[in-house]
Gaussian input, Z-matrix of N, CA and C with variables (Angstrom, degrees):
# hf/3-21g

backbone

0 1
 N
 C     1     B1
 C     2     B2     1     A1
 N     3     B3     2     A2     1     D1
 C     4     B4     3     A3     2     D2
 C     5     B5     4     A4     3     D3
 N     6     B6     5     A5     4     D4
 C     7     B7     6     A6     5     D5
 C     8     B8     7     A7     6     D6
 N     9     B9     8     A8     7     D7
 C    10    B10     9     A9     8     D8
 C    11    B11    10    A10     9     D9
 N    12    B12    11    A11    10    D10
 C    13    B13    12    A12    11    D11
 C    14    B14    13    A13    12    D12
 N    15    B15    14    A14    13    D13
 C    16    B16    15    A15    14    D14
 C    17    B17    16    A16    15    D15
 N    18    B18    17    A17    16    D16
 C    19    B19    18    A18    17    D17
 C    20    B20    19    A19    18    D18
 N    21    B21    20    A20    19    D19
 C    22    B22    21    A21    20    D20
 C    23    B23    22    A22    21    D21
 N    24    B24    23    A23    22    D22
 C    25    B25    24    A24    23    D23
 C    26    B26    25    A25    24    D24
 N    27    B27    26    A26    25    D25
 C    28    B28    27    A27    26    D26
 C    29    B29    28    A28    27    D27
 N    30    B30    29    A29    28    D28
 C    31    B31    30    A30    29    D29
 C    32    B32    31    A31    30    D30
 N    33    B33    32    A32    31    D31
 C    34    B34    33    A33    32    D32
 C    35    B35    34    A34    33    D33
 N    36    B36    35    A35    34    D34
 C    37    B37    36    A36    35    D35
 C    38    B38    37    A37    36    D36
 N    39    B39    38    A38    37    D37
 C    40    B40    39    A39    38    D38
 C    41    B41    40    A40    39    D39
 N    42    B42    41    A41    40    D40
 C    43    B43    42    A42    41    D41
 C    44    B44    43    A43    42    D42
 N    45    B45    44    A44    43    D43
 C    46    B46    45    A45    44    D44
 C    47    B47    46    A46    45    D45
 N    48    B48    47    A47    46    D46
 C    49    B49    48    A48    47    D47
 C    50    B50    49    A49    48    D48
 N    51    B51    50    A50    49    D49
 C    52    B52    51    A51    50    D50
 C    53    B53    52    A52    51    D51
 N    54    B54    53    A53    52    D52
 C    55    B55    54    A54    53    D53
 C    56    B56    55    A55    54    D54
 N    57    B57    56    A56    55    D55
 C    58    B58    57    A57    56    D56
 C    59    B59    58    A58    57    D57
 N    60    B60    59    A59    58    D58
 C    61    B61    60    A60    59    D59
 C    62    B62    61    A61    60    D60
 N    63    B63    62    A62    61    D61
 C    64    B64    63    A63    62    D62
 C    65    B65    64    A64    63    D63
 N    66    B66    65    A65    64    D64
 C    67    B67    66    A66    65    D65
 C    68    B68    67    A67    66    D66
 N    69    B69    68    A68    67    D67
 C    70    B70    69    A69    68    D68
 C    71    B71    70    A70    69    D69
 N    72    B72    71    A71    70    D70
 C    73    B73    72    A72    71    D71
 C    74    B74    73    A73    72    D72
 N    75    B75    74    A74    73    D73
 C    76    B76    75    A75    74    D74
 C    77    B77    76    A76    75    D75
 N    78    B78    77    A77    76    D76
 C    79    B79    78    A78    77    D77
 C    80    B80    79    A79    78    D78
 N    81    B81    80    A80    79    D79
 C    82    B82    81    A81    80    D80
 C    83    B83    82    A82    81    D81
 N    84    B84    83    A83    82    D82
 C    85    B85    84    A84    83    D83
 C    86    B86    85    A85    84    D84
 N    87    B87    86    A86    85    D85
 C    88    B88    87    A87    86    D86
 C    89    B89    88    A88    87    D87
 N    90    B90    89    A89    88    D88
 C    91    B91    90    A90    89    D89
 C    92    B92    91    A91    90    D90
 N    93    B93    92    A92    91    D91
 C    94    B94    93    A93    92    D92
 C    95    B95    94    A94    93    D93
 N    96    B96    95    A95    94    D94
 C    97    B97    96    A96    95    D95
 C    98    B98    97    A97    96    D96
 N    99    B99    98    A98    97    D97
 C   100   B100    99    A99    98    D98
 C   101   B101   100   A100    99    D99
 N   102   B102   101   A101   100   D100
 C   103   B103   102   A102   101   D101
 C   104   B104   103   A103   102   D102
 N   105   B105   104   A104   103   D103
 C   106   B106   105   A105   104   D104
 C   107   B107   106   A106   105   D105
 N   108   B108   107   A107   106   D106
 C   109   B109   108   A108   107   D107
 C   110   B110   109   A109   108   D108
 N   111   B111   110   A110   109   D109
 C   112   B112   111   A111   110   D110
 C   113   B113   112   A112   111   D111
 N   114   B114   113   A113   112   D112
 C   115   B115   114   A114   113   D113
 C   116   B116   115   A115   114   D114
 N   117   B117   116   A116   115   D115
 C   118   B118   117   A117   116   D116
 C   119   B119   118   A118   117   D117
 N   120   B120   119   A119   118   D118
 C   121   B121   120   A120   119   D119
 C   122   B122   121   A121   120   D120
 N   123   B123   122   A122   121   D121
 C   124   B124   123   A123   122   D122
 C   125   B125   124   A124   123   D123
 N   126   B126   125   A125   124   D124
 C   127   B127   126   A126   125   D125
 C   128   B128   127   A127   126   D126
 N   129   B129   128   A128   127   D127
 C   130   B130   129   A129   128   D128
 C   131   B131   130   A130   129   D129
 N   132   B132   131   A131   130   D130
 C   133   B133   132   A132   131   D131
 C   134   B134   133   A133   132   D132
 N   135   B135   134   A134   133   D133
 C   136   B136   135   A135   134   D134
 C   137   B137   136   A136   135   D135
 N   138   B138   137   A137   136   D136
 C   139   B139   138   A138   137   D137
 C   140   B140   139   A139   138   D138
 N   141   B141   140   A140   139   D139
 C   142   B142   141   A141   140   D140
 C   143   B143   142   A142   141   D141
 N   144   B144   143   A143   142   D142
 C   145   B145   144   A144   143   D143
 C   146   B146   145   A145   144   D144
 N   147   B147   146   A146   145   D145
 C   148   B148   147   A147   146   D146
 C   149   B149   148   A148   147   D147
 N   150   B150   149   A149   148   D148
 C   151   B151   150   A150   149   D149
 C   152   B152   151   A151   150   D150
 N   153   B153   152   A152   151   D151
 C   154   B154   153   A153   152   D152
 C   155   B155   154   A154   153   D153
 N   156   B156   155   A155   154   D154
 C   157   B157   156   A156   155   D155
 C   158   B158   157   A157   156   D156
 N   159   B159   158   A158   157   D157
 C   160   B160   159   A159   158   D158
 C   161   B161   160   A160   159   D159
 N   162   B162   161   A161   160   D160
 C   163   B163   162   A162   161   D161
 C   164   B164   163   A163   162   D162
 N   165   B165   164   A164   163   D163
 C   166   B166   165   A165   164   D164
 C   167   B167   166   A166   165   D165
 N   168   B168   167   A167   166   D166
 C   169   B169   168   A168   167   D167
 C   170   B170   169   A169   168   D168
 N   171   B171   170   A170   169   D169
 C   172   B172   171   A171   170   D170
 C   173   B173   172   A172   171   D171
 N   174   B174   173   A173   172   D172
 C   175   B175   174   A174   173   D173
 C   176   B176   175   A175   174   D174
 N   177   B177   176   A176   175   D175
 C   178   B178   177   A177   176   D176
 C   179   B179   178   A178   177   D177
 N   180   B180   179   A179   178   D178
 C   181   B181   180   A180   179   D179
 C   182   B182   181   A181   180   D180
 N   183   B183   182   A182   181   D181
 C   184   B184   183   A183   182   D182
 C   185   B185   184   A184   183   D183
 N   186   B186   185   A185   184   D184
 C   187   B187   186   A186   185   D185
 C   188   B188   187   A187   186   D186
 N   189   B189   188   A188   187   D187
 C   190   B190   189   A189   188   D188
 C   191   B191   190   A190   189   D189
 N   192   B192   191   A191   190   D190
 C   193   B193   192   A192   191   D191
 C   194   B194   193   A193   192   D192
 N   195   B195   194   A194   193   D193
 C   196   B196   195   A195   194   D194
 C   197   B197   196   A196   195   D195
 N   198   B198   197   A197   196   D196
 C   199   B199   198   A198   197   D197
 C   200   B200   199   A199   198   D198
 N   201   B201   200   A200   199   D199
 C   202   B202   201   A201   200   D200
 C   203   B203   202   A202   201   D201
 N   204   B204   203   A203   202   D202
 C   205   B205   204   A204   203   D203
 C   206   B206   205   A205   204   D204
 N   207   B207   206   A206   205   D205
 C   208   B208   207   A207   206   D206
 C   209   B209   208   A208   207   D207
 N   210   B210   209   A209   208   D208
 C   211   B211   210   A210   209   D209
 C   212   B212   211   A211   210   D210
 N   213   B213   212   A212   211   D211
 C   214   B214   213   A213   212   D212
 C   215   B215   214   A214   213   D213
 N   216   B216   215   A215   214   D214
 C   217   B217   216   A216   215   D215
 C   218   B218   217   A217   216   D216

   B1=1.4360
   B2=1.5218
   B3=1.3233
   B4=1.4670
   B5=1.5195
   B6=1.3224
   B7=1.4590
   B8=1.5184
   B9=1.3061
   B10=1.4592
   B11=1.5269
   B12=1.3212
   B13=1.4716
   B14=1.5294
   B15=1.3371
   B16=1.4635
   B17=1.5284
   B18=1.3086
   B19=1.4600
   B20=1.5271
   B21=1.3393
   B22=1.4659
   B23=1.5219
   B24=1.3243
   B25=1.4654
   B26=1.5194
   B27=1.3039
   B28=1.4564
   B29=1.5214
   B30=1.3089
   B31=1.4629
   B32=1.5224
   B33=1.3128
   B34=1.4565
   B35=1.5169
   B36=1.3196
   B37=1.4609
   B38=1.5255
   B39=1.3214
   B40=1.4529
   B41=1.5209
   B42=1.3065
   B43=1.4534
   B44=1.5137
   B45=1.3028
   B46=1.4616
   B47=1.5249
   B48=1.3279
   B49=1.4567
   B50=1.5145
   B51=1.3148
   B52=1.4701
   B53=1.5156
   B54=1.3195
   B55=1.4710
   B56=1.5239
   B57=1.3258
   B58=1.4575
   B59=1.5222
   B60=1.3052
   B61=1.4585
   B62=1.5212
   B63=1.3210
   B64=1.4608
   B65=1.5191
   B66=1.3141
   B67=1.4607
   B68=1.5216
   B69=1.3147
   B70=1.4620
   B71=1.5246
   B72=1.3208
   B73=1.4658
   B74=1.5269
   B75=1.3126
   B76=1.4600
   B77=1.5206
   B78=1.3404
   B79=1.4679
   B80=1.5235
   B81=1.2984
   B82=1.4569
   B83=1.5108
   B84=1.3152
   B85=1.4572
   B86=1.5227
   B87=1.3059
   B88=1.4639
   B89=1.5248
   B90=1.3071
   B91=1.4591
   B92=1.5205
   B93=1.3247
   B94=1.4626
   B95=1.5251
   B96=1.3014
   B97=1.4617
   B98=1.5210
   B99=1.2989
   B100=1.4515
   B101=1.5263
   B102=1.3208
   B103=1.4649
   B104=1.5308
   B105=1.3405
   B106=1.4581
   B107=1.5281
   B108=1.3269
   B109=1.4620
   B110=1.5284
   B111=1.3148
   B112=1.4567
   B113=1.5239
   B114=1.3306
   B115=1.4641
   B116=1.5287
   B117=1.3025
   B118=1.4638
   B119=1.5199
   B120=1.3143
   B121=1.4556
   B122=1.5189
   B123=1.3109
   B124=1.4540
   B125=1.5123
   B126=1.3227
   B127=1.4569
   B128=1.5214
   B129=1.3162
   B130=1.4634
   B131=1.5257
   B132=1.2913
   B133=1.4584
   B134=1.5278
   B135=1.3092
   B136=1.4648
   B137=1.5217
   B138=1.3190
   B139=1.4651
   B140=1.5264
   B141=1.3236
   B142=1.4691
   B143=1.5210
   B144=1.3222
   B145=1.4674
   B146=1.5242
   B147=1.3347
   B148=1.4687
   B149=1.5262
   B150=1.3261
   B151=1.4600
   B152=1.5257
   B153=1.3152
   B154=1.4627
   B155=1.5198
   B156=1.3341
   B157=1.4630
   B158=1.5130
   B159=1.3220
   B160=1.4612
   B161=1.5274
   B162=1.3220
   B163=1.4623
   B164=1.5200
   B165=1.3310
   B166=1.4666
   B167=1.5234
   B168=1.3034
   B169=1.4653
   B170=1.5311
   B171=1.3332
   B172=1.4641
   B173=1.5292
   B174=1.3327
   B175=1.4669
   B176=1.5200
   B177=1.3361
   B178=1.4586
   B179=1.5147
   B180=1.3198
   B181=1.4596
   B182=1.5276
   B183=1.3367
   B184=1.4550
   B185=1.5242
   B186=1.3043
   B187=1.4577
   B188=1.5194
   B189=1.3367
   B190=1.4529
   B191=1.5256
   B192=1.3201
   B193=1.4560
   B194=1.5255
   B195=1.3236
   B196=1.4551
   B197=1.5197
   B198=1.3361
   B199=1.4568
   B200=1.5300
   B201=1.3344
   B202=1.4631
   B203=1.5248
   B204=1.3163
   B205=1.4575
   B206=1.5203
   B207=1.3360
   B208=1.4580
   B209=1.5244
   B210=1.3238
   B211=1.4653
   B212=1.5208
   B213=1.3225
   B214=1.4648
   B215=1.5213
   B216=1.3571
   B217=1.4684
   B218=1.4919
   A1=106.29
   A2=116.71
   A3=121.48
   A4=108.69
   A5=115.93
   A6=121.14
   A7=108.12
   A8=116.71
   A9=122.53
   A10=112.27
   A11=115.97
   A12=121.51
   A13=110.19
   A14=117.04
   A15=122.10
   A16=112.69
   A17=117.36
   A18=121.12
   A19=110.34
   A20=116.46
   A21=120.10
   A22=112.11
   A23=117.31
   A24=120.49
   A25=109.13
   A26=115.43
   A27=120.76
   A28=110.51
   A29=115.65
   A30=121.71
   A31=107.89
   A32=115.71
   A33=120.98
   A34=109.20
   A35=116.01
   A36=122.13
   A37=107.06
   A38=115.62
   A39=120.97
   A40=108.53
   A41=116.91
   A42=121.67
   A43=108.18
   A44=116.75
   A45=123.49
   A46=111.21
   A47=117.13
   A48=121.26
   A49=114.81
   A50=117.58
   A51=120.07
   A52=111.57
   A53=114.50
   A54=122.53
   A55=112.83
   A56=116.55
   A57=118.34
   A58=110.24
   A59=115.08
   A60=122.43
   A61=108.71
   A62=116.17
   A63=119.41
   A64=109.99
   A65=115.55
   A66=122.31
   A67=107.75
   A68=116.01
   A69=121.79
   A70=108.66
   A71=116.70
   A72=120.64
   A73=110.24
   A74=116.06
   A75=121.16
   A76=114.58
   A77=117.62
   A78=120.47
   A79=110.09
   A80=115.28
   A81=119.59
   A82=111.07
   A83=115.32
   A84=121.38
   A85=108.38
   A86=115.41
   A87=121.49
   A88=107.32
   A89=115.45
   A90=121.09
   A91=108.24
   A92=115.84
   A93=120.83
   A94=109.35
   A95=115.78
   A96=119.69
   A97=108.86
   A98=115.81
   A99=121.28
   A100=110.64
   A101=115.51
   A102=119.54
   A103=109.83
   A104=116.14
   A105=122.15
   A106=108.72
   A107=118.07
   A108=119.59
   A109=111.73
   A110=115.19
   A111=121.20
   A112=108.35
   A113=118.02
   A114=118.91
   A115=109.85
   A116=116.37
   A117=121.50
   A118=110.19
   A119=115.05
   A120=121.06
   A121=107.31
   A122=116.47
   A123=119.62
   A124=110.30
   A125=114.70
   A126=120.68
   A127=110.34
   A128=115.30
   A129=120.31
   A130=106.88
   A131=117.26
   A132=119.36
   A133=108.39
   A134=117.68
   A135=121.74
   A136=112.77
   A137=117.62
   A138=120.93
   A139=110.72
   A140=116.87
   A141=120.59
   A142=110.51
   A143=117.57
   A144=120.77
   A145=111.48
   A146=116.82
   A147=121.22
   A148=110.09
   A149=117.60
   A150=120.43
   A151=112.14
   A152=117.89
   A153=120.46
   A154=110.15
   A155=117.84
   A156=118.90
   A157=112.47
   A158=117.56
   A159=120.51
   A160=110.06
   A161=117.28
   A162=121.43
   A163=112.22
   A164=117.21
   A165=120.68
   A166=110.92
   A167=116.97
   A168=121.81
   A169=111.43
   A170=116.53
   A171=121.12
   A172=113.09
   A173=116.87
   A174=122.35
   A175=111.94
   A176=116.35
   A177=120.89
   A178=109.39
   A179=115.43
   A180=122.71
   A181=112.23
   A182=116.69
   A183=121.66
   A184=107.48
   A185=116.20
   A186=120.62
   A187=109.44
   A188=115.87
   A189=119.74
   A190=109.35
   A191=115.73
   A192=120.54
   A193=108.65
   A194=116.31
   A195=120.67
   A196=110.69
   A197=114.50
   A198=120.23
   A199=108.83
   A200=117.63
   A201=119.52
   A202=110.95
   A203=115.66
   A204=121.94
   A205=109.19
   A206=116.04
   A207=120.41
   A208=109.29
   A209=117.84
   A210=122.67
   A211=111.95
   A212=119.44
   A213=121.24
   A214=110.52
   A215=115.61
   A216=121.02
   A217=111.60
   D1=126.73
   D2=179.87
   D3=-123.70
   D4=131.37
   D5=176.21
   D6=-81.71
   D7=124.50
   D8=-175.09
   D9=-58.93
   D10=146.35
   D11=174.19
   D12=-64.47
   D13=-24.13
   D14=-178.70
   D15=-89.88
   D16=4.40
   D17=-178.90
   D18=-60.36
   D19=142.27
   D20=179.54
   D21=-71.79
   D22=-23.54
   D23=179.76
   D24=-156.52
   D25=177.85
   D26=177.88
   D27=-77.50
   D28=-174.00
   D29=178.89
   D30=-145.42
   D31=170.13
   D32=177.28
   D33=-125.34
   D34=142.70
   D35=174.87
   D36=-116.64
   D37=133.52
   D38=-179.82
   D39=-141.06
   D40=139.79
   D41=179.34
   D42=-121.90
   D43=124.82
   D44=-174.32
   D45=60.78
   D46=24.86
   D47=176.38
   D48=70.54
   D49=19.15
   D50=-176.74
   D51=-126.01
   D52=152.75
   D53=172.86
   D54=46.02
   D55=57.98
   D56=-179.13
   D57=-65.29
   D58=145.54
   D59=-177.87
   D60=-117.78
   D61=133.40
   D62=179.45
   D63=-81.47
   D64=136.49
   D65=175.08
   D66=-111.70
   D67=131.82
   D68=178.02
   D69=-102.18
   D70=169.82
   D71=179.32
   D72=-51.73
   D73=130.87
   D74=179.16
   D75=86.78
   D76=-12.22
   D77=177.70
   D78=-71.96
   D79=155.48
   D80=178.35
   D81=-147.19
   D82=159.56
   D83=174.86
   D84=-132.35
   D85=148.17
   D86=176.85
   D87=-112.57
   D88=128.87
   D89=-179.32
   D90=-112.67
   D91=123.64
   D92=179.96
   D93=-133.33
   D94=164.08
   D95=174.09
   D96=-85.02
   D97=151.69
   D98=-179.62
   D99=-76.95
   D100=149.66
   D101=173.73
   D102=-78.16
   D103=-10.23
   D104=178.50
   D105=-113.99
   D106=87.74
   D107=-178.50
   D108=-65.57
   D109=149.51
   D110=178.58
   D111=-95.31
   D112=117.86
   D113=178.18
   D114=-68.56
   D115=140.53
   D116=-178.87
   D117=-124.04
   D118=136.61
   D119=173.76
   D120=-104.83
   D121=134.84
   D122=-179.95
   D123=-121.95
   D124=146.51
   D125=179.23
   D126=-76.52
   D127=-44.93
   D128=178.50
   D129=-113.94
   D130=-121.90
   D131=173.59
   D132=-102.80
   D133=164.40
   D134=-174.59
   D135=-59.79
   D136=-40.46
   D137=-177.61
   D138=-65.90
   D139=-47.71
   D140=179.79
   D141=-61.76
   D142=-45.87
   D143=178.67
   D144=-60.85
   D145=-40.48
   D146=-179.75
   D147=-60.97
   D148=-50.49
   D149=-177.80
   D150=-70.08
   D151=-32.02
   D152=176.20
   D153=-63.91
   D154=-48.99
   D155=179.85
   D156=-68.05
   D157=-34.10
   D158=177.05
   D159=-65.10
   D160=-43.12
   D161=177.99
   D162=-63.09
   D163=-39.83
   D164=178.02
   D165=-67.29
   D166=-38.67
   D167=-179.20
   D168=-69.13
   D169=-43.16
   D170=-176.03
   D171=-93.60
   D172=-0.98
   D173=179.35
   D174=58.03
   D175=41.58
   D176=176.71
   D177=-66.67
   D178=140.70
   D179=174.87
   D180=60.53
   D181=30.99
   D182=177.28
   D183=-112.04
   D184=126.33
   D185=-178.51
   D186=-102.22
   D187=135.70
   D188=177.73
   D189=-71.49
   D190=142.45
   D191=178.76
   D192=-66.99
   D193=131.22
   D194=-178.69
   D195=-85.34
   D196=151.95
   D197=176.62
   D198=-75.36
   D199=153.53
   D200=179.04
   D201=-66.17
   D202=149.90
   D203=178.24
   D204=-74.82
   D205=134.31
   D206=-179.07
   D207=-121.18
   D208=134.21
   D209=179.56
   D210=-87.19
   D211=-13.47
   D212=-176.52
   D213=-69.58
   D214=144.85
   D215=-179.25
   D216=-114.05

């Protein structure tokens, strides 16, 4: 991935939401798979586990508890 020299501004790259790195015009990053794969254990199937953990991380479909209604003015 290369950030264009004509880009209006820089960009940031972050993996797993940590240690983001700033990219300036003309900078690039190469993304490859590791020669050392990480074994994964899943409770159900990989897709269901992926979306379950993503939902827990991003708090999808979670409603904030509302404050009680007060009649006082």
